[in-house]
C-alpha positions as a printed Julia matrix, in Angstrom:
711×3 Matrix{Float64}:
  32.75   52.66   81.25
  35.41   54.26   83.4
  33.73   57.68   83.76
  31.94   57.09   87.08
  34.55   54.8    88.65
  36.36   55.93   91.77
  40.03   56.7    91.3
  40.88   53.93   93.77
  39.01   51.38   91.6
  40.75   52.6    88.49
  44.16   52.23   90.13
  43.22   48.73   91.34
  42.25   47.79   87.79
  45.64   48.95   86.53
  47.38   46.88   89.2
  45.39   43.76   88.24
  46.25   44.23   84.6
  49.9    44.8    85.39
  49.96   41.53   87.29
  49.9    39.84   83.91
  53.48   40.88   83.68
  54.5    38.61   86.54
  55.8    36.04   84.13
  57.89   38.72   82.49
  59.43   39.59   85.83
  60.23   35.92   86.45
  62.02   35.68   83.13
  63.85   38.93   83.79
  65.02   37.7    87.16
  66.27   34.49   85.56
  68.19   36.42   82.95
  69.62   38.81   85.5
  70.72   35.91   87.67
  72.58   34.36   84.76
  74.05   37.7    83.84
  75.1    38.31   87.44
  76.76   34.89   87.45
  78.72   35.91   84.38
  79.62   39.25   85.97
  80.76   37.55   89.15
  82.91   35.21   87.11
  84.45   38.16   85.32
  84.91   40.15   88.55
  86.62   37.16   90.17
  89.07   36.88   87.28
  89.67   40.63   87.28
  90.16   40.66   91.06
  92.68   37.83   90.83
  94.48   39.66   88.07
  94.5    42.97   89.94
  95.63   41.29   93.17
  98.49   39.57   91.4
  99.36   42.81   89.6
  99.15   44.92   92.78
 101.25   42.45   94.78
 103.83   42.45   92.04
 103.72   46.23   91.8
 104.11   46.7    95.57
 107.07   44.31   95.64
 108.74   46.16   92.76
 108.03   49.54   94.37
 109.53   48.37   97.65
 112.65   47.12   95.87
 112.9    50.38   93.92
 112.63   52.44   97.1
 115.39   50.43   98.79
 117.53   50.74   95.67
 117.03   54.52   95.39
 117.66   55.07   99.12
 120.9    53.05   99.01
 122.13   55.08   96.03
 121.19   58.31   97.83
 122.95   57.21  101.04
 126.08   56.34   99.08
 126.15   59.66   97.22
 125.4    61.63  100.4
 128.16   59.84  102.29
 130.62   60.69   99.49
 129.6    64.36   99.47
 129.59   64.66  103.26
 133.14   63.3   103.45
 134.39   65.9   100.96
 132.61   68.74  102.76
 133.7    67.5   106.21
 137.29   67.67  105.0
 136.76   71.31  104.02
 135.11   72.09  107.38
 138.03   70.4   109.14
 140.48   72.52  107.17
 138.66   75.8   107.99
 138.37   74.8   111.65
 142.09   73.95  111.77
 142.92   77.27  110.11
 140.86   79.11  112.74
 142.66   77.27  115.55
 146.06   78.02  113.98
 145.28   81.76  113.71
 144.11   81.77  117.34
 147.48   80.21  118.23
 149.25   83.0   116.3
 147.31   85.72  118.16
 147.86   84.03  121.53
 151.63   83.78  120.89
 152.22   86.8   118.68
 155.54   87.61  120.37
 156.97   84.3   119.14
 156.27   85.0   115.46
 158.1    87.61  113.43
 156.35   87.33  110.04
 157.1    89.36  106.95
 155.79   92.31  104.94
 153.14   91.3   102.4
 152.45   92.77   98.96
 149.16   94.23   97.8
 147.15   91.99   95.41
 148.06   93.89   92.23
 151.75   93.51   93.18
 151.53   89.68   92.86
 151.52   87.52   89.68
 148.09   86.42   88.46
 147.06   82.74   88.7
 149.92   81.93   91.07
 149.01   81.02   94.66
 150.62   83.43   97.16
 149.85   85.66  100.18
 148.62   89.28   99.84
 146.69   91.81  101.9
 144.47   94.9   101.67
 143.15   97.43  104.16
 139.5    98.37  104.34
 138.55  101.96  103.47
 139.29  104.29  106.38
 141.85  101.93  107.98
 145.31  103.54  108.24
 148.48  101.55  107.89
 149.68  102.18  111.46
 152.55  100.25  113.03
 150.03   98.23  114.99
 148.05   97.32  111.86
 151.16   96.42  109.86
 152.39   94.31  112.78
 149.08   92.39  112.64
 149.58   91.95  108.84
 153.06   90.48  109.43
 151.56   88.13  112.02
 148.97   86.92  109.48
 151.71   86.28  106.91
 152.55   83.16  108.94
 149.24   81.65  107.78
 150.87   80.76  104.46
 152.67   77.88  106.17
 149.3    76.21  106.77
 147.23   77.52  103.86
 149.69   76.63  101.05
 149.79   72.84  101.75
 145.99   72.73  102.04
 145.58   74.48   98.65
 148.0    72.04   97.02
 146.46   68.89   98.46
 142.78   69.73   97.96
 141.82   70.7    94.37
 138.35   71.79   95.58
 139.86   74.81   97.38
 139.82   78.03   95.36
 141.32   80.32   98.01
 141.68   80.84  101.76
 141.2    84.31  103.24
 140.99   86.18  106.52
 139.1    89.3   107.6
 139.95   90.96  110.93
 137.98   93.3   113.16
 140.73   95.87  112.6
 139.88   95.96  108.84
 142.71   93.8   107.43
 141.89   91.55  104.47
 144.47   88.76  104.07
 144.13   86.0   101.47
 146.13   83.15  100.0
 144.89   82.73   96.45
 145.78   82.66   92.77
 143.92   85.87   92.0
 145.56   89.3    92.13
 142.32   91.3    91.78
 142.36   94.5    93.84
 139.31   96.46   95.06
 140.24   99.44   97.19
 136.65   99.75   98.56
 136.59   96.15   99.79
 135.79   95.81  103.52
 135.72   92.18  104.76
 133.66   93.18  107.8
 130.73   94.01  105.54
 130.77   90.7   103.68
 128.14   87.98  104.21
 130.72   85.3   105.12
 132.2    87.53  107.84
 128.83   88.5   109.33
 127.42   84.95  109.19
 130.44   83.59  111.07
 130.27   86.39  113.66
 126.62   85.52  114.29
 127.67   81.88  114.98
 131.08   82.28  116.69
 131.33   78.73  118.04
 130.88   76.73  114.85
 131.96   76.55  111.24
 129.22   77.92  108.97
 128.32   77.16  105.36
 126.98   79.96  103.16
 124.67   79.7   100.16
 126.1    78.38   96.89
 127.03   80.74   94.06
 128.43   80.53   90.53
 131.87   82.05   89.88
 132.94   83.87   86.73
 134.06   80.56   85.14
 130.64   78.9    85.6
 131.74   76.77   88.55
 129.36   76.17   91.45
 131.08   77.24   94.67
 130.32   77.4    98.37
 131.97   79.3   101.22
 132.88   77.91  104.65
 133.83   80.34  107.46
 134.69   80.34  111.15
 135.51   82.97  113.79
 138.95   83.04  115.47
 139.62   84.66  118.86
 142.47   86.76  120.23
 144.47   85.96  123.35
 141.76   87.59  125.49
 139.07   85.24  124.16
 137.35   87.95  122.11
 136.45   87.53  118.39
 139.36   88.9   116.37
 138.16   88.03  112.87
 136.98   85.34  110.48
 138.83   82.81  108.31
 136.99   81.49  105.26
 137.5    79.52  102.09
 135.74   79.32   98.73
 135.34   75.71   97.59
 134.66   74.57   94.04
 132.06   71.83   94.38
 131.22   71.61   90.69
 133.18   68.39   90.2
 131.49   66.78   93.21
 128.06   67.85   91.93
 128.9    66.6    88.43
 129.74   63.16   89.8
 126.34   63.11   91.55
 124.29   64.17   88.52
 126.19   61.88   86.1
 125.55   58.75   88.18
 123.79   55.98   86.18
 120.49   55.03   87.88
 118.56   52.39   85.93
 117.49   53.28   82.4
 115.68   56.57   83.17
 116.92   57.67   86.61
 119.02   60.72   87.43
 120.05   62.7    90.53
 119.87   66.39   91.41
 120.66   68.51   94.51
 118.56   71.16   96.32
 120.05   73.66   98.78
 118.42   74.7   102.05
 116.64   77.61  100.29
 114.76   75.34   97.89
 117.03   76.16   94.9
 118.32   73.44   92.54
 122.13   73.7    92.56
 122.93   70.58   90.53
 120.94   68.87   87.76
 121.74   67.17   84.42
 119.97   70.11   82.69
 121.28   72.77   85.1
 123.09   74.81   82.44
 120.17   74.97   80.01
 118.92   78.55   79.61
 115.28   77.6    80.22
 115.99   75.48   83.32
 113.89   76.6    86.33
 116.04   76.48   89.5
 113.26   77.03   92.06
 112.28   73.51   93.17
 108.54   74.22   93.49
 108.37   75.92   90.09
 110.48   73.15   88.54
 108.27   70.36   89.92
 104.96   72.18   89.15
 103.17   70.58   92.12
  99.53   70.74   93.18
  98.71   71.42   96.84
  98.65   67.72   97.85
 102.0    66.86   96.25
 103.46   70.13   97.53
 102.65   69.05  101.09
 104.27   65.62  100.55
 107.45   67.15   99.12
 107.68   69.72  101.94
 107.32   66.94  104.53
 110.15   64.95  102.92
 112.32   68.09  102.89
 111.56   68.78  106.55
 112.12   65.15  107.63
 115.34   64.91  105.64
 114.26   61.77  103.77
 111.32   60.2   101.95
 109.95   59.2    98.57
 107.09   60.76   96.56
 105.44   59.7    93.31
 104.77   62.72   91.11
 104.89   64.02   87.54
 108.38   65.41   86.84
 109.45   66.75   83.44
 106.12   65.48   82.07
 106.8    61.9    83.25
 105.25   59.95   86.14
 108.22   59.35   88.43
 109.34   58.3    91.88
 111.53   60.97   93.58
 113.65   60.11   96.63
 114.86   62.84   99.04
 117.9    62.38  101.33
 119.5    65.1   103.44
 123.24   65.95  103.5
 123.96   66.52  107.2
 127.0    68.69  106.54
 125.26   71.47  104.56
 121.55   70.72  104.92
 121.22   70.14  101.15
 118.88   67.47   99.8
 120.02   64.83   97.31
 117.09   63.88   95.07
 116.95   60.82   92.81
 114.22   60.53   90.18
 113.32   57.41   88.2
 110.53   56.77   85.69
 107.59   55.11   87.41
 106.93   52.92   84.39
 110.45   51.48   84.57
 109.74   50.31   88.13
 106.32   48.77   87.58
 106.72   47.55   83.96
 106.95   43.81   84.93
 103.74   44.17   86.98
 101.97   45.85   84.06
 103.01   43.03   81.71
 101.63   40.44   84.17
  98.35   42.37   84.38
  98.04   42.5    80.58
  98.39   38.71   80.34
  95.75   38.13   83.03
  93.38   40.66   81.37
  93.7    38.85   78.05
  92.75   35.49   79.58
  89.85   37.09   81.45
  88.47   38.66   78.28
  88.53   35.32   76.43
  86.55   33.62   79.22
  84.07   36.48   79.32
  83.45   36.35   75.57
  82.6    32.65   75.81
  80.1    33.27   78.63
  78.5    36.21   76.81
  77.93   34.02   73.74
  75.81   31.62   75.78
  73.82   34.45   77.34
  73.15   36.08   73.97
  70.98   33.15   72.8
  68.89   33.22   75.96
  68.54   36.97   75.69
  67.03   36.8    72.17
  64.2    34.54   73.41
  63.55   36.83   76.34
  63.33   39.9    74.11
  60.61   38.36   71.91
  58.5    37.42   74.93
  59.09   40.79   76.58
  57.94   42.64   73.43
  54.61   40.78   73.3
  53.88   41.32   77.01
  54.95   44.94   76.78
  52.55   45.75   73.95
  49.6    44.27   75.87
  50.45   46.12   79.07
  50.98   49.43   77.27
  47.61   49.25   75.52
  45.75   48.53   78.76
  47.71   51.24   80.63
  46.88   53.86   78.0
  43.19   53.05   78.2
  43.05   53.27   81.99
  45.35   56.26   82.39
  43.43   58.2    79.74
  40.24   57.84   81.73
  42.08   59.29   84.74
  44.1    62.05   83.14
  41.63   63.56   80.68
  39.26   64.93   83.37
  42.23   66.21   85.33
  43.59   67.99   82.26
  40.19   69.6    81.63
  40.02   70.68   85.28
  43.54   72.15   84.97
  42.53   74.23   81.93
  39.57   75.67   83.82
  41.75   76.46   86.83
  44.23   78.35   84.55
  41.36   80.52   83.31
  40.46   81.29   86.93
  44.11   82.14   87.55
  43.92   84.73   84.76
  41.09   86.5    86.6
  38.05   84.95   84.88
  36.24   84.35   88.17
  32.83   84.07   86.49
  33.74   80.8    84.74
  33.07   77.79   86.93
  34.45   74.28   86.44
  32.13   71.78   84.76
  31.42   68.7    86.93
  31.3    65.62   84.65
  31.85   62.68   87.02
  30.98   61.52   90.52
  34.48   60.36   91.5
  37.19   62.22   93.42
  37.92   64.44   90.41
  34.25   65.5    90.35
  34.46   66.29   94.05
  37.6    68.34   93.36
  35.77   70.31   90.65
  32.94   71.14   93.06
  35.5    72.27   95.66
  37.07   74.62   93.07
  33.65   76.12   92.34
  33.1    76.79   96.07
  36.58   78.3    96.23
  35.71   80.56   93.3
  32.69   81.91   95.22
  34.9    82.51   98.27
  37.5    84.3    96.11
  34.91   86.7    94.74
  33.8    87.54   98.28
  37.44   87.9    99.41
  38.36   90.25   96.56
  35.45   92.51   97.39
  36.69   92.69  100.97
  40.23   93.43   99.74
  38.98   96.34   97.67
  37.25   97.82  100.73
  40.35   97.34  102.93
  42.64   98.83  100.26
  40.48  101.9    99.92
  40.49  102.36  103.7
  44.26  101.92  103.84
  44.76  104.52  101.12
  42.54  106.93  103.06
  44.52  106.38  106.28
  47.8   106.76  104.34
  46.65  110.07  102.91
  45.68  111.29  106.37
  49.07  110.18  107.76
  50.79  112.15  105.01
  48.83  115.21  106.03
  49.7   114.55  109.7
  53.37  114.22  108.79
  53.28  117.57  106.99
  51.41  119.22  109.89
  53.93  117.92  112.42
  56.85  119.05  110.23
  55.29  122.5   109.88
  55.01  122.8   113.67
  58.79  122.52  114.08
  61.01  125.49  113.13
  62.36  124.67  109.69
  63.52  128.0   108.23
  67.24  128.64  108.81
  68.55  131.03  109.83
  65.39  131.63  111.9
  66.42  135.16  113.04
  68.49  136.65  110.2
  68.92  139.97  111.98
  70.3   138.43  115.2
  74.09  137.97  115.14
  74.52  136.82  118.75
  74.05  133.15  117.81
  73.79  130.6   114.99
  71.32  127.71  115.37
  70.24  124.62  113.4
  68.02  121.6   114.19
  66.71  118.43  112.49
  64.14  115.71  113.25
  63.92  112.36  111.4
  60.87  110.34  112.55
  60.98  106.53  112.74
  57.4   106.34  111.41
  55.21  108.69  109.36
  54.83  110.83  112.47
  57.04  110.85  115.54
  57.12  111.72  119.24
  60.37  113.74  119.27
  60.28  117.51  118.94
  62.54  120.5   119.25
  61.77  124.19  119.51
  63.54  127.53  119.91
  61.98  130.98  120.2
  62.67  134.42  121.62
  60.94  134.86  124.97
  61.72  138.56  124.74
  64.27  140.74  122.95
  67.26  139.32  124.86
  66.23  135.78  125.95
  66.24  132.69  123.72
  64.42  129.5   124.79
  65.78  126.11  123.63
  63.67  122.94  123.85
  64.58  119.29  123.1
  61.97  116.63  124.03
  61.1   112.97  123.47
  57.56  111.6   124.01
  57.23  107.98  125.15
  55.91  105.69  122.42
  55.81  106.07  118.64
  53.39  106.86  115.83
  50.15  108.85  115.97
  49.58  108.73  119.79
  53.08  110.05  120.45
  52.63  112.73  117.78
  49.39  113.98  119.38
  50.99  114.07  122.83
  53.98  115.87  121.28
  51.72  118.6   119.83
  50.12  119.22  123.23
  53.46  119.22  125.1
  55.16  121.54  122.58
  52.27  123.99  122.66
  52.12  124.07  126.46
  55.88  124.59  126.83
  56.04  127.43  124.33
  52.92  129.21  125.61
  54.05  128.95  129.24
  57.63  130.05  128.44
  56.42  133.17  126.67
  54.55  134.12  129.86
  57.93  134.32  131.66
  59.45  132.31  134.46
  62.33  129.95  135.0
  62.71  126.54  133.26
  61.69  124.75  136.47
  58.51  126.82  136.76
  57.66  126.24  133.11
  58.11  122.45  133.37
  56.13  122.38  136.64
  53.18  124.07  134.94
  53.35  121.81  131.88
  53.59  118.73  134.12
  50.34  119.59  135.9
  48.53  120.22  132.61
  49.69  116.96  131.0
  48.9   114.81  134.04
  45.22  115.76  133.82
  43.33  113.07  131.95
  46.52  111.18  130.98
  44.78  107.79  130.82
  47.4   106.42  128.4
  50.17  107.13  131.01
  52.31  108.85  128.42
  55.19  111.09  129.43
  57.83  113.28  127.82
  61.52  113.82  128.61
  62.51  117.49  128.21
  65.68  119.56  128.2
  64.7   123.26  128.5
  67.15  126.13  128.57
  66.7   129.92  128.55
  69.78  131.9   127.41
  70.42  135.61  127.98
  71.86  136.64  124.61
  73.53  139.77  126.03
  75.6   137.98  128.72
  75.68  134.33  127.65
  74.22  133.35  131.02
  71.19  131.14  131.33
  69.15  128.61  133.28
  68.43  125.0   132.25
  66.27  122.14  133.54
  66.65  118.48  132.51
  63.52  116.37  133.02
  64.79  112.82  132.43
  66.4   113.75  129.08
  69.8   112.92  127.55
  72.83  114.83  128.85
  73.85  117.7   126.53
  77.33  118.21  125.06
  79.23  121.49  125.05
  82.26  122.68  123.15
  84.3   125.5   124.56
  85.98  127.7   121.95
  89.01  125.97  120.43
  88.28  122.66  122.21
  86.3   119.44  121.56
  82.74  118.55  122.51
  82.31  116.96  125.94
  79.23  115.7   127.77
  77.99  117.8   130.71
  76.5   115.8   133.56
  74.02  117.4   135.97
  71.33  116.07  138.28
  68.15  115.26  136.33
  64.51  115.54  137.36
  61.88  112.9   136.45
  60.18  113.13  133.07
  57.23  115.47  132.6
  53.71  113.94  133.11
  55.02  111.08  135.26
  53.37  112.3   138.45
  51.43  115.37  139.63
  53.01  117.87  142.0
  56.59  117.31  140.76
  59.28  119.92  141.5
  61.95  120.24  138.82
  65.63  121.03  139.37
  67.31  123.8   137.43
  70.88  125.05  137.21
  72.74  128.02  135.84
  75.02  127.91  132.84
  77.08  130.37  130.88
  78.43  130.39  127.3
  81.53  132.2   126.11
  81.76  133.65  122.61
  82.67  130.78  120.26
  81.15  128.11  122.56
  78.65  125.62  121.09
  75.82  123.62  122.66
  74.52  120.25  121.29
  71.27  118.64  122.53
  69.58  115.53  121.13
  67.13  112.68  121.82
  67.97  109.07  122.67
  67.38  108.04  119.06
  70.96  109.22  118.3
  72.86  107.1   120.83
  70.46  104.16  120.48
  70.6   103.88  116.68
  71.18  100.15  116.05
  72.93   98.32  113.2
  72.13   94.88  111.75
  74.26   93.18  114.47
  72.08   94.82  117.16
  74.98   97.08  118.3
  74.14  100.61  119.53
  75.72  103.73  118.04
  76.49  104.89  121.6
  77.87  108.02  123.25
  81.48  107.31  122.22
  80.73  107.18  118.48
  78.5   110.26  118.84
  81.38  112.17  120.49
  83.76  111.07  117.71
  81.28  112.31  115.09
  80.93  115.69  116.87
  84.71  116.1   117.03
  85.41  115.19  113.4
  85.15  118.94  112.78
  84.25  120.54  116.14
  84.51  124.08  114.77
  81.93  123.38  112.04
  78.76  125.43  111.75
  75.66  123.97  113.51
  74.21  122.8   110.19
  77.43  121.07  109.11
  77.88  119.58  112.58
  74.44  117.92  112.56
  75.1   116.68  109.03
  78.35  115.03  110.23
  76.55  113.25  113.08
  73.69  112.06  110.83
  76.16  110.79  108.23
  78.07  108.85  110.92
  74.77  107.28  112.1
  73.79  106.29  108.56
  77.19  104.68  107.87
  77.02  102.77  111.17
  73.39  101.59  110.85
  73.62  100.68  107.15
  70.45   98.97  105.87
  69.07   98.22  109.36
  65.58   99.73  110.01
  65.24  102.9   112.12
  63.39  102.13  115.39
  63.41  105.56  117.04
  63.11  109.22  116.06
  66.45  111.0   115.6
  66.32  114.65  116.68
  69.28  117.07  117.16
  69.83  120.8   117.83
  73.07  122.78  117.88
  73.58  126.43  118.95
  76.79  128.42  118.53
  77.03  131.51  120.75
  78.73  134.58  119.24
  78.16  137.1   122.11
  80.42  138.03  125.09
  80.71  136.42  128.56
  82.75  134.15  130.84
  82.87  130.37  131.02
  80.28  128.47  132.99
  78.72  125.02  133.29
  75.51  123.62  131.85
């Protein structure tokens, strides 16, 4: 019944049959509407719960931030006061020493012992001299002057338990200290110590150095300041080592909620105080300790740069809030960490209660919808079976012919062009089958044409291969070309851009003592240029062997090539004739590239002379020529424009500068090695880019006798 129906009618029939499902769609829409109502009810409850939870969480977070910042401010204020007192003491000590130096005649002082001459662990004054410093009267007088420092240093040491010692280093090499230690190091030079150099680099302020751990495991820090002599010049540095372990312990032992704790970072990003600081596996680098990703790293760095801030991150495997607050006195950062769950636990409990109520309401609504859904499913199943049966019947009538057509087309694709598609219907599929049969006839005709074209192409390719070999055989290719001639060494190469090219080179003995050198480039590429090249090369060589100067030779060749030159082709030529006995010669340049010459022991340089127009441009042309002379050891390099104009994938030319660099990689190389160096440089520069022009080069090294000249 469906065989001869149009595809459009078949599709319309399917649509009409599917319309029976309209009632199904109505029921589905009703169910979906009820289900959406239930979903909206649930979403509303969830939204209310989340809003209440988020508001509660934000309020708790805000309170926690204020709480953490207040604790940090309090701890920082406590630490700053302790450190300010130390800075005040060091500053006062510097001012007192400046007073001593300004009024040295008013103070007598006393002789001081060396450190090993004092009792250990008892605070007293002592001195040392740096290596190379002699105990002259002037130095000992300065030591006696510094002994008066004990009057100020001793009370400070007694009143402030954080002080470990107070010491002085002078520009003259004196090391004075008031301490409990009697250690003696005869190689000790205070001027080479970090505290002395740091203070000297900042002479107008009291400096703090990096923290360190002493031999007893105490964390210490050094404060230092420059003092000046009576002339206002830096005379030395006074410094003090301060034990800050107790201060840091008070910070890290502070009780902060149930899970909170504090730690301190110095200006270099090192943890200097932490509840776990003395564990062997504790990582002191802050970024390694925190194990941050890039985003959290940026947040922490911003807080450290700003001097304050709070970041939520995972610390010690726990989601935490970490507050940063800067200590103005030393630039350290006080950090307070607290478990995130501790802060937001009340909000989470509120959310759990709301979620429970929401789930109960949702279960009730879903129970009502379940009964309606069962009725819908039964009706949907009946309608679905009817629609599926009708759809299979209609679609089968459409797809079976298409499948048969596809099988026939696959056979055609395998090369069985004699098997045509059977036409079984009058609809669009039948029309398509007829079109495939017509296409099959066209393919057979096309393949016959392809065979003919391929055979012709193979014939032309074979002829081009022969032409390539003929052209290559026309150029001198046996080196050395004159084994019995020791006056010179010569080598040349030609790489065509196509199967055959328009460049050519030549060299031949005009007579026993004269060598002709030719480098030429025919306009155009391919077979036409190759034919023109053969004619030009033959004319030049034949005319040169008849005698005459380069200008006369090119003039003759020009007249011959201009005759019947309907294609308006031309050739650039550099022609030189060298007297092998004297090194003197004549050269003519007809629109060709400038040659390069290397004098013995020097580098290659371009030689610029006036050029004549190219050969075969115009009849009656007169060509310029000039003399040149080669010394023993001199070399001559000539080439075509394909060298300088070799182009890479970025459309950049190889150029004269790169060519000169390639020539001078090894300027004393043999002609063969020299041309190899240039070609290798071109290949490395060009890479995989296609070659657009012939690349032809010739190099001659003269071994005879003569004086220098110009080409």
